C-alpha positions as CSV (number, residue, x, y, z in Angstrom):
1,M,213.4,155.8,123.1
2,D,214.5,152.3,123.8
3,D,212.5,149.3,124.9
4,K,213.8,149.4,128.5
5,K,212.4,153.0,129.0
6,E,209.1,152.0,127.3
7,A,208.8,149.0,129.6
8,G,208.8,151.0,132.8
9,V,211.5,153.5,133.3
10,L,209.3,156.1,131.8
11,G,205.5,156.2,132.4
12,E,204.2,153.4,134.6
13,A,205.7,150.1,135.6
14,P,203.9,146.9,134.2
15,D,201.9,146.6,137.5
16,G,200.6,150.2,137.0
17,K,202.6,151.7,139.9
18,P,204.7,154.8,139.4
19,T,208.3,154.1,138.6
20,A,211.5,155.6,140.2
21,F,211.7,157.8,137.1
22,D,208.2,159.2,137.7
23,A,209.0,160.2,141.3
24,I,212.2,161.9,140.3
25,A,210.9,163.6,137.2
26,N,208.1,165.2,139.2
27,D,210.4,166.3,142.0
28,P,210.6,170.2,142.0
29,E,213.8,170.2,144.0
30,M,215.6,168.4,141.2
31,A,214.9,171.2,138.7
32,G,218.0,172.9,137.4
33,L,220.4,170.5,139.1
34,T,223.2,168.6,137.3
35,L,223.2,164.8,137.1
36,Y,225.7,164.6,140.0
37,E,223.7,167.1,142.1
38,K,220.5,165.1,141.7
39,K,222.2,161.9,142.8
40,A,223.9,163.8,145.7
41,L,220.4,165.1,146.7
42,L,219.1,161.5,147.0
43,V,222.1,160.7,149.2
44,N,221.4,163.7,151.4
45,R,217.8,162.7,151.8
46,E,218.8,159.2,152.8
47,L,221.3,160.4,155.4
48,D,218.8,163.0,156.6
49,S,216.3,160.1,157.2
50,H,218.9,158.5,159.5
51,G,219.4,161.5,161.7
52,M,222.5,161.3,163.9
53,G,222.9,157.5,163.9
54,K,225.7,155.5,165.5
55,Y,227.7,155.6,162.3
56,Q,227.6,159.4,162.2
57,W,228.7,159.7,165.9
58,Y,231.7,157.4,165.2
59,I,232.7,159.6,162.3
60,F,232.3,162.7,164.3
61,F,234.5,161.6,167.2
62,L,237.2,160.0,165.0
63,C,237.4,163.1,162.8
64,G,237.4,165.2,165.9
65,M,240.5,163.3,167.0
66,G,242.2,164.5,163.8
67,Y,241.3,168.0,164.8
68,M,242.8,167.4,168.2
69,I,246.1,166.2,166.7
70,D,246.3,169.5,164.7
71,L,246.7,171.7,167.7
72,L,248.2,168.9,169.9
73,Y,251.5,169.4,168.1
74,A,251.1,173.1,167.2
75,Q,250.8,173.8,170.9
76,A,253.5,171.3,171.9
77,F,256.2,173.0,169.9
78,G,255.4,176.3,171.5
79,L,255.6,174.7,175.0
80,I,258.9,172.9,174.4
81,A,260.6,175.8,172.6
82,P,262.3,177.3,175.8
83,A,263.6,173.9,176.9
84,L,264.9,173.2,173.4
85,Q,266.6,176.5,173.1
86,Q,268.2,176.1,176.5
87,E,269.6,172.7,175.7
88,L,270.7,173.2,172.1
89,G,271.8,176.8,172.5
90,F,270.3,178.3,169.3
91,S,269.4,182.0,169.2
92,T,266.0,183.5,169.7
93,S,265.7,184.4,166.1
94,A,266.5,180.8,165.1
95,L,263.6,179.7,167.3
96,G,261.3,180.6,164.4
97,N,262.8,177.9,162.3
98,I,261.2,175.2,164.4
99,F,257.7,176.7,163.8
100,S,258.5,177.3,160.2
101,S,259.7,173.7,159.7
102,F,256.5,172.4,161.2
103,N,254.4,174.9,159.1
104,A,256.3,173.9,156.0
105,G,255.2,170.3,156.6
106,L,251.7,171.4,157.3
107,C,251.7,173.4,154.1
108,A,252.8,170.5,152.0
109,G,250.4,168.1,153.8
110,A,247.4,170.4,153.4
111,F,248.1,170.8,149.6
112,V,249.0,167.1,148.9
113,W,246.3,165.5,151.1
114,G,243.7,168.0,150.1
115,I,244.1,167.2,146.4
116,L,244.6,163.4,147.0
117,V,241.4,163.1,149.1
118,D,239.5,164.0,145.9
119,I,241.5,161.6,143.7
120,I,242.3,158.5,145.8
121,G,239.3,158.8,148.1
122,R,238.6,159.8,151.7
123,Q,239.2,156.3,153.1
124,Y,243.0,156.0,152.5
125,A,243.7,159.6,153.4
126,F,241.7,159.3,156.6
127,N,244.1,156.6,157.9
128,L,247.5,157.5,156.3
129,T,247.7,161.0,157.8
130,V,247.4,159.8,161.4
131,L,249.9,156.9,160.7
132,I,252.5,159.2,159.3
133,T,252.1,161.6,162.3
134,S,252.4,158.9,164.9
135,I,255.6,157.4,163.3
136,F,257.5,160.6,163.1
137,G,256.0,161.9,166.3
138,L,257.5,159.0,168.2
139,C,260.8,159.6,166.6
140,L,260.8,163.3,167.5
141,G,262.0,162.8,171.1
142,A,265.2,161.0,170.0
143,P,267.5,163.5,168.3
144,S,270.0,165.7,170.2
145,N,270.8,168.1,167.4
146,Y,268.9,171.1,165.9
147,D,268.9,169.9,162.3
148,G,267.5,166.5,163.2
149,I,264.6,168.1,165.1
150,L,263.8,170.4,162.2
151,V,263.6,167.5,159.7
152,L,261.4,165.3,161.9
153,T,259.2,168.3,162.8
154,A,258.5,168.9,159.1
155,F,257.5,165.2,158.6
156,V,255.1,165.4,161.6
157,G,253.7,168.6,160.0
158,F,253.2,166.7,156.7
159,G,251.0,164.1,158.4
160,V,249.1,166.6,160.6
161,G,248.5,169.0,157.6
162,G,245.9,166.9,156.0
163,N,243.7,166.4,159.0
164,I,241.4,169.4,158.8
165,P,240.7,169.3,155.0
166,I,240.1,165.6,155.2
167,D,238.1,165.4,158.5
168,T,235.8,168.3,157.6
169,T,235.1,166.8,154.2
170,I,234.4,163.3,155.6
171,T,232.2,164.6,158.4
172,L,230.1,166.8,156.1
173,E,229.5,164.0,153.7
174,F,227.9,161.8,156.3
175,L,226.0,164.4,158.4
176,P,222.3,165.1,158.1
177,Q,221.8,168.6,156.6
178,N,220.1,169.8,159.8
179,R,223.1,168.8,161.9
180,R,225.8,170.8,160.0
181,F,226.5,172.9,163.1
182,L,228.4,169.8,164.3
183,L,231.1,170.8,161.7
184,A,231.8,173.9,163.8
185,L,231.7,171.7,166.9
186,L,234.5,169.5,165.5
187,S,236.8,172.4,166.5
188,I,236.1,171.7,170.2
189,F,238.7,169.0,169.8
190,Q,241.3,171.6,169.1
191,P,241.3,173.3,172.5
192,I,241.1,169.8,174.0
193,G,244.3,169.0,172.1
194,V,245.9,172.2,173.4
195,V,244.8,171.3,177.0
196,V,246.1,167.8,176.6
197,A,249.4,169.0,175.3
198,S,249.6,171.7,178.0
199,G,248.6,169.3,180.8
200,I,251.2,166.7,179.7
201,A,253.8,169.5,179.3
202,Y,253.0,170.8,182.8
203,G,253.6,167.3,184.2
204,F,256.9,166.7,182.3
205,V,258.7,169.9,181.2
206,P,259.2,171.8,184.4
207,K,259.9,168.6,186.4
208,Y,262.5,167.2,184.1
209,A,264.1,170.5,183.0
210,C,267.8,171.5,183.5
211,G,268.3,172.3,187.2
212,T,265.2,173.7,188.9
213,G,262.9,175.1,186.3
214,G,265.9,175.5,184.0
215,L,267.9,177.5,186.6
216,G,271.3,176.7,188.1
217,A,272.3,176.9,191.7
218,D,273.1,180.6,191.3
219,G,269.6,181.3,190.0
220,E,270.8,182.0,186.5
221,L,269.6,180.0,183.4
222,L,271.9,177.1,182.7
223,K,273.5,177.4,179.3
224,A,273.8,174.8,176.6
225,C,276.8,172.5,177.0
226,S,278.1,173.8,173.6
227,Q,278.3,177.3,175.0
228,V,280.3,176.7,178.2
229,A,283.8,175.3,179.0
230,A,284.3,171.6,179.8
231,G,283.4,170.8,183.3
232,E,281.1,173.7,183.9
233,P,277.4,173.1,184.8
234,C,275.3,173.1,181.7
235,C,271.9,171.9,180.3
236,D,272.5,168.5,178.8
237,K,270.1,165.8,177.4
238,A,270.1,163.7,180.5
239,S,268.9,166.6,182.7
240,N,266.4,167.9,180.2
241,M,264.2,164.9,179.3
242,G,260.9,166.6,180.0
243,W,260.2,167.8,176.4
244,R,261.2,164.4,175.1
245,Y,258.7,162.6,177.4
246,L,256.1,165.0,176.0
247,M,257.0,164.1,172.4
248,F,256.9,160.3,173.1
249,T,253.5,160.7,174.8
250,L,252.0,162.6,171.9
251,G,253.3,160.1,169.4
252,A,251.7,157.3,171.4
253,I,248.4,159.2,171.5
254,C,248.5,159.4,167.6
255,L,249.3,155.7,167.3
256,F,246.3,154.9,169.5
257,I,244.0,157.1,167.3
258,F,245.3,155.2,164.2
259,F,244.4,152.0,165.9
260,L,240.9,153.2,166.6
261,R,240.5,154.4,162.9
262,F,242.0,151.4,161.2
263,V,241.1,148.4,163.5
264,V,238.2,149.3,165.8
265,F,236.1,151.2,163.3
266,R,236.3,150.5,159.5
267,F,235.4,153.6,157.7
268,Q,233.5,153.3,154.4
269,E,234.3,155.4,151.4
270,S,232.1,158.5,151.0
271,P,229.1,157.9,148.8
272,K,229.5,161.3,147.2
273,F,233.1,160.6,146.2
274,L,232.0,157.3,144.7
275,L,229.2,159.1,142.8
276,Y,231.3,161.7,141.1
277,R,233.8,158.9,140.2
278,G,231.0,157.1,138.4
279,K,230.8,154.2,141.0
280,D,227.1,154.3,141.7
281,E,226.8,150.6,142.7
282,K,229.5,151.1,145.4
283,A,227.8,154.2,146.6
284,V,224.5,152.3,147.1
285,R,226.4,149.5,148.9
286,V,227.9,152.1,151.3
287,L,224.5,153.7,152.0
288,H,223.1,150.2,152.8
289,H,226.0,149.5,155.1
290,V,225.5,152.8,157.0
291,A,221.8,152.1,157.3
292,K,222.4,148.6,158.6
293,F,225.0,150.0,161.1
294,N,222.4,152.5,162.3
295,G,219.7,149.8,162.5
296,R,217.7,151.3,159.7
297,Q,216.4,150.5,156.2
298,C,218.1,152.1,153.2
299,N,215.6,153.6,150.6
300,V,218.1,154.3,147.8
301,T,218.5,151.7,145.1
302,M,220.4,151.5,141.8
303,E,217.0,151.9,140.1
304,D,216.9,155.5,141.5
305,F,220.3,156.4,140.1
306,A,219.6,154.6,136.8
307,A,216.4,156.6,136.5
308,L,218.3,159.8,136.9
309,T,221.0,158.8,134.4
310,D,218.4,157.8,131.8
311,E,216.4,161.0,132.4
312,D,219.5,163.3,132.2
313,S,221.3,161.4,129.5
314,S,224.0,163.9,130.6
315,I,223.5,167.2,128.8
316,E,227.2,167.7,129.1
317,S,227.8,164.4,127.4
318,V,225.6,165.4,124.4
319,E,227.3,168.8,124.0
320,S,230.9,167.9,124.7
321,G,231.2,164.1,124.2
322,T,232.5,163.8,127.7
323,P,230.6,162.0,130.5
324,A,229.5,164.3,133.3
325,F,230.1,163.9,137.0
326,G,227.9,161.2,138.4
327,G,227.5,159.6,135.0
328,G,227.6,156.1,136.5
329,A,228.9,153.3,134.4
330,K,229.2,155.6,131.4
331,Q,231.7,157.8,133.3
332,A,233.5,154.8,134.8
333,E,234.0,153.2,131.3
334,S,235.1,156.5,129.6
335,S,238.5,156.6,127.9
336,F,241.7,157.8,129.5
337,G,241.5,161.1,127.6
338,E,237.9,161.6,128.7
339,K,238.8,160.9,132.3
340,I,241.6,163.6,132.1
341,K,239.0,166.1,130.8
342,I,236.7,165.2,133.7
343,E,239.5,165.6,136.2
344,L,240.6,169.0,134.8
345,S,237.0,170.2,134.8
346,R,236.8,169.6,138.5
347,Y,239.4,172.3,139.2
348,K,237.5,174.8,137.1
349,L,234.7,174.6,139.7
350,L,236.7,176.8,142.0
351,F,236.2,179.7,139.5
352,A,233.0,178.5,137.7
353,N,231.5,182.0,137.8
354,R,232.2,185.4,139.1
355,L,230.5,184.7,142.5
356,M,232.4,181.5,143.0
357,A,235.7,183.2,142.0
358,R,235.0,185.9,144.6
359,L,234.2,183.3,147.2
360,T,237.4,181.3,146.4
361,I,239.7,184.4,146.5
362,L,238.2,185.7,149.7
363,V,238.4,182.3,151.4
364,W,242.1,182.1,150.4
365,I,242.9,185.5,151.8
366,T,241.0,184.7,155.0
367,Y,243.0,181.5,155.6
368,M,246.2,183.3,154.8
369,F,245.8,185.9,157.5
370,D,244.0,183.7,160.0
371,Y,247.0,181.3,160.0
372,W,249.3,184.3,160.0
373,G,247.7,185.5,163.2
374,F,247.2,182.3,165.1
375,S,250.5,180.7,164.1
376,I,252.3,183.7,165.7
377,A,249.9,183.5,168.7
378,G,250.1,179.7,169.1
379,G,253.9,179.5,168.5
380,L,255.2,182.6,170.2
381,L,252.6,183.5,172.9
382,P,253.9,180.8,175.3
383,Q,257.4,182.3,174.9
384,I,256.1,185.9,175.2
385,L,254.1,184.9,178.3
386,L,257.1,183.3,179.9
387,Q,259.2,186.4,179.3
388,K,256.6,188.7,180.6
389,N,256.0,186.5,183.7
390,R,259.8,186.4,184.4
391,E,259.8,190.2,184.4
392,I,257.1,190.2,187.1
393,E,258.7,187.2,188.9
394,V,256.1,184.5,188.1
395,S,257.7,181.0,188.3
396,T,258.0,178.8,185.2
397,E,255.8,176.1,186.9
398,R,253.1,178.7,187.5
399,T,253.3,179.9,183.9
400,Y,252.7,176.3,182.6
401,R,249.8,176.0,185.0
402,N,248.4,179.2,183.5
403,Y,248.7,177.7,180.0
404,V,246.2,175.0,180.9
405,I,243.8,177.6,182.4
406,I,244.0,179.8,179.2
407,Y,243.4,177.0,176.7
408,V,240.5,175.4,178.6
409,C,238.6,178.5,177.7
410,G,238.8,177.6,174.0
411,I,236.1,175.0,174.6
412,P,233.3,177.4,175.3
413,G,234.6,179.5,172.4
414,V,233.9,176.6,170.0
415,L,230.5,176.0,171.6
416,L,229.5,179.6,171.0
417,G,230.8,179.3,167.4
418,A,228.5,176.2,166.8
419,L,225.6,178.1,168.4
420,M,226.0,180.9,165.9
421,Y,224.9,178.6,163.1
422,G,221.3,178.8,164.4
423,V,221.1,182.5,165.6
424,P,219.0,184.6,163.2
425,L,220.7,187.7,161.7
426,V,224.1,186.5,163.0
427,G,224.8,183.0,161.6
428,R,228.1,182.0,160.1
429,Q,229.1,185.3,158.6
430,W,228.6,187.7,161.5
431,G,229.8,185.1,164.0
432,M,233.1,185.1,162.1
433,V,233.2,188.9,161.8
434,I,232.6,189.5,165.6
435,S,235.0,186.8,166.8
436,S,237.9,187.8,164.5
437,A,237.6,191.5,165.4
438,L,237.7,190.6,169.2
439,M,240.6,188.2,168.7
440,A,242.6,191.0,167.1
441,T,241.6,193.4,169.8
442,S,242.8,191.1,172.6
443,L,246.2,190.8,171.0
444,F,246.7,194.6,170.9
445,L,245.5,194.9,174.5
446,F,248.0,192.2,175.7
447,S,250.8,194.2,174.2
448,A,249.9,197.2,176.4
449,I,249.6,195.6,179.9
450,N,251.8,193.3,181.9
451,T,250.4,191.9,185.1
452,E,249.8,188.3,185.9
453,A,246.0,188.8,186.0
454,S,246.0,190.7,182.6
455,N,248.3,188.2,181.0
456,V,246.0,185.4,181.9
457,G,242.8,187.3,181.2
458,L,243.8,188.7,177.8
459,N,245.2,185.3,176.7
460,I,241.9,183.7,177.6
461,M,240.1,186.3,175.6
462,E,242.4,185.8,172.6
463,Y,242.1,182.0,172.6
464,F,238.3,182.1,173.2
465,F,237.7,184.2,170.1
466,Q,240.3,182.4,168.1
467,S,238.6,179.1,168.8
468,M,235.2,180.6,168.0
469,F,236.4,182.1,164.7
470,N,238.2,178.9,163.5
471,A,235.3,176.7,164.5
472,I,232.9,178.5,162.2
473,L,235.5,179.0,159.4
474,Y,236.6,175.4,159.3
475,G,233.1,174.1,159.5
476,W,231.7,176.4,156.8
477,T,234.4,176.1,154.2
478,P,233.5,172.5,153.0
479,E,229.9,173.5,153.0
480,A,230.6,176.2,150.4
481,Y,232.0,173.7,147.8
482,P,230.5,170.6,146.0
483,A,232.0,167.2,146.8
484,P,234.0,166.8,143.5
485,I,236.2,169.7,144.6
486,R,235.5,169.9,148.3
487,G,238.7,168.3,149.6
488,T,240.8,170.2,147.1
489,A,239.1,173.5,148.0
490,C,239.7,173.0,151.7
491,G,243.2,171.7,151.1
492,V,244.3,174.6,148.9
493,A,242.8,177.1,151.3
494,S,244.8,175.4,154.1
495,F,247.8,175.4,151.9
496,W,247.7,179.2,151.5
497,G,247.2,179.6,155.2
498,R,250.1,177.2,156.1
499,L,252.3,179.0,153.5
500,F,251.8,182.3,155.4
501,S,252.3,180.5,158.7
502,I,255.8,179.6,157.5
503,V,256.8,183.2,157.1
504,S,255.0,184.7,160.1
505,P,256.9,182.9,162.9
506,L,260.2,183.9,161.2
507,I,259.2,187.6,161.2
508,G,257.7,187.2,164.7
509,A,260.8,185.6,166.2
510,H,263.0,188.4,164.8
511,L,260.6,191.0,166.3
512,L,260.6,189.1,169.6
513,A,264.4,189.3,169.8
514,S,264.2,193.1,169.9
515,N,260.7,193.8,171.3
516,V,258.5,191.3,173.3
517,N,255.3,193.1,172.0
518,G,256.3,193.2,168.3
519,P,254.8,189.8,167.4
520,L,251.5,190.8,169.0
521,Y,251.0,193.8,166.7
522,L,251.9,191.6,163.7
523,A,249.3,188.9,164.7
524,G,246.6,191.4,165.5
525,A,246.9,193.3,162.2
526,G,246.7,190.0,160.3
527,V,243.5,188.9,162.0
528,F,241.8,192.3,161.2
529,V,242.4,191.5,157.5
530,C,240.2,188.3,158.1
531,T,237.4,190.5,159.5
532,I,237.3,192.6,156.4
533,C,237.3,189.6,154.1
534,I,234.4,187.9,155.9
535,I,232.3,191.1,155.6
536,F,232.6,190.9,151.8
537,M,232.0,187.1,151.5
538,P,229.0,186.2,149.2
539,R,226.0,185.3,151.3
540,K,224.7,182.8,148.8
541,Y,227.3,180.2,149.9
542,L,226.6,180.6,153.6
543,G,224.4,177.7,154.7
544,A,223.1,176.4,151.3
545,Q,222.3,172.8,150.4
546,S,225.5,170.8,150.4
547,Y,226.1,168.5,147.4
C-alpha cells in the first residue's frame, strides 16, 4: 500500500472525516460492478440529481429533430414517387429502386455512424449526420434523370441513417434514470416529420404537377416526354416542379437543424464515452458544465473517480495486463497494442454470455422484420392508396389531404408507447407485442377492403400501432446495452433492419405491378415475426440500470 492511500484515500482523511474512498467502498450498490460501471453509476446519480434540467431538454428536442429527419425523407420519397415516375417514365417495378437506393444509404449510414459514434465520440457524429443530409438534400431537387436521383438519394440516406442510433445514445446518456420513458417519446418527432413532409407535399406536389393533378386535357395521365412523339403534350420538368420544391424545402429544414445544433447550442461530449475512453478529467468537466448550465452544483470530483480506480486497481488489468474500461489515466496512457485489445473487447460485449447473445440475436431479427414491414408500408402505401382511390374516383388532391390525416395519428401512438413504460404487467415488452400484432392485422385488413373510409381508417390504425411499436423499440434498445458498445449495438441493429429494407421495396414493387394487395401481405407477415421475437426477449434487459 502506498503513502498516498495511507494518507487518506483509505481509512480517514487527516482531519478525521470519511474520504471519498470510504463512501464508495461502503456503497452496497457498487458491489459486483466493473470499474467502468462504478464510475458510470456516479454519473447516473449526478444526472439524476439534476432532474430534467435545461440542458436535458435542449438535448431531447435537438435529438428529436434527428428523429424527425429520419421519416421526413422516408415519407417524402413515397409522396413524390408518382410524380417522379410520370416525369421520368420508369416502370412500376423500377420504382422500388428509389426506395432501395435510399435504404442502401440508410444501411451504410446506420453501420458506419453506429460504430463511429463509439470511436470518435457522440459530438462529431451528432453534427456531421445532419450536415451531410442537408447538403445532398438540397441537391436532390436539381437532377432530371433517373440515375442522378438514385445517387443523391443514397447520399441523403447515408446522412439520415445515423440519426436514430446516435440520437437515442446521446439522449439516454444525459437523461435521469426515472425519465427514460422520454426515449420512447423521442419517436413523437417521427410522425411530426411525416406530417411536415405530407403537409408540404400537399401544398406543392398536386399544385405544381403535370397538367391538373397529373392529367391531360383528355383526362388521361400525361406521359413522360421520352415516351411520346415530339410536339405531343407530355410531363416535363417545367410543369412538374412540385416534387422539386418539396426536396428544396426539406433540405433547407435540415440545414436549419444543423445551425441549431452547431451554432445555437454547443453539445458537450458524453461523460460515459469519455469514461470508457479513460478521459476521467474531461468527463468531470462536462458534468460541471451541465450542472452550471442547469443552475446547479456538481457533486462529482476527480477524487471520486480516483478513489474508485485505486480501490479497483482493475481486476482485469491484474489478470490480463490490459487496462480495463474506465481505467482513467492508466487506460489513456496504455500502449497501442493494449488499446487495440480494449477496442476489440468492446465488441465481445454483444455476446458476453448466453443471455446477452440471445438478446442481441433477437434484437437483430426484430429490427430486420420491423424495417421489412414499415419500409414497404412507408414507401408503397402512398402509391397503393393512390391506386385504390383512383379505382373509387377519389381525386389526387383529396388523397394527399388524407395522407396528412393518417399520419397525424402517429403522434398519439407514440404517446401511448411512452405511457407503456410505466404500466404494471405491460411495460416495454408487452407494449411491443400488442402494438406489432395490431400493426400487422391492420395491413391484412387493408388488403381486403376498398372504400375511402376504410382506406383512411385502416391506414390510421396501421400508422398508429407502427408509431407505438417503434417508439418503444427505439427507446429500449440503447437501454439494453452499456455505453462502450451502445452506439455500435444500436447501429448494427439498424444496419440489419436497413439491409432488409433494401430488399423489401424491390419485392414489394414487383408484387405491386401485378397485384395492388401483394405488398400488404408481405409487410404484415414480416411484422408478425417481430411479435414472436419480442415474446422471447430476455426480461432481464427490459428497464434495468443503464451504464
